[in-house]
C-alpha positions as CSV (number, residue, x, y, z in Angstrom):
1,X,-1.6,-17.1,-98.2
2,X,-2.4,-17.4,-101.9
3,X,-4.7,-14.5,-102.4
4,X,-5.1,-15.3,-106.1
5,X,-6.9,-18.5,-105.3
6,X,-9.8,-16.7,-103.7
7,X,-13.0,-15.5,-105.4
8,X,-13.7,-11.8,-105.8
9,X,-16.5,-12.2,-103.1
10,X,-14.1,-14.0,-100.7
11,X,-11.5,-11.2,-101.0
12,X,-14.1,-8.5,-100.4
13,X,-15.5,-10.4,-97.4
14,X,-12.0,-10.8,-95.8
15,X,-11.3,-7.1,-96.4
16,X,-14.5,-6.1,-94.8
17,X,-13.7,-8.4,-91.9
18,X,-10.5,-6.4,-91.3
19,X,-12.4,-3.2,-91.5
20,X,-15.0,-4.5,-89.0
21,X,-12.3,-5.7,-86.5
22,X,-10.6,-2.3,-86.8
23,X,-13.9,-0.4,-86.2
24,X,-14.7,-2.7,-83.2
25,X,-11.3,-2.0,-81.7
26,X,-11.8,1.7,-82.1
27,X,-15.2,1.4,-80.4
28,X,-13.7,-0.5,-77.5
29,X,-11.0,2.1,-77.0
30,X,-13.5,4.9,-77.2
31,X,-15.3,3.3,-74.3
32,X,-12.1,3.0,-72.3
33,X,-11.7,-0.7,-72.9
34,X,-8.8,-2.7,-74.4
35,X,-9.1,-3.5,-78.1
36,X,-10.2,-7.1,-78.6
37,X,-8.5,-7.7,-81.9
38,X,-5.5,-5.4,-81.6
39,X,-5.7,-4.5,-85.3
40,X,-3.6,-1.3,-85.1
41,X,-0.9,-2.9,-82.9
42,X,-0.5,-6.1,-84.9
43,X,1.4,-5.7,-88.1
44,X,-0.1,-8.9,-89.6
45,X,-3.5,-7.3,-89.8
46,X,-2.2,-4.4,-91.9
47,X,-0.1,-6.7,-94.0
48,X,-3.2,-8.9,-94.6
49,X,-5.3,-5.9,-95.6
50,X,-2.5,-4.7,-98.0
51,X,-2.3,-8.1,-99.6
52,X,-6.1,-8.1,-100.1
53,X,-6.0,-4.6,-101.6
54,X,-3.2,-5.5,-104.0
55,X,-5.1,-8.6,-105.3
56,X,-8.4,-6.7,-105.6
57,X,-6.8,-3.8,-107.4
58,X,-5.0,-6.3,-109.7
59,X,-8.4,-7.7,-110.6
60,X,-9.8,-4.3,-111.2
61,X,-12.3,-4.5,-108.3
62,X,-13.5,-1.3,-106.8
63,X,-12.8,-1.0,-103.1
64,X,-13.1,1.5,-100.3
65,X,-9.6,1.7,-98.9
66,X,-9.4,1.3,-95.1
67,X,-8.4,4.5,-93.3
68,X,-5.7,3.5,-90.9
69,X,-5.3,7.0,-89.4
70,X,-8.0,6.4,-86.8
71,X,-9.4,9.9,-87.3
72,X,-6.0,11.5,-86.6
73,X,-6.1,13.4,-89.9
74,X,-3.1,14.1,-92.1
75,X,-0.2,16.4,-91.8
76,X,0.0,19.2,-94.4
77,X,2.7,18.8,-96.9
């Protein structure tokens, strides 16, 4: 996908769609259901989000980076 061809608003919308699908999957799992979008288990989702982040940062757009840890926290260094 040629991310440079999209407008700033389009990039942000696609990024928020990734975030929304991830949050929906987490909610399904919290209710004991199978995730509908399989964002965490499908590498293309994370690759797509990373490509969007790269393009938005290249343009100097401010973004709230998606937390892929799923509330797992971080290991101390």
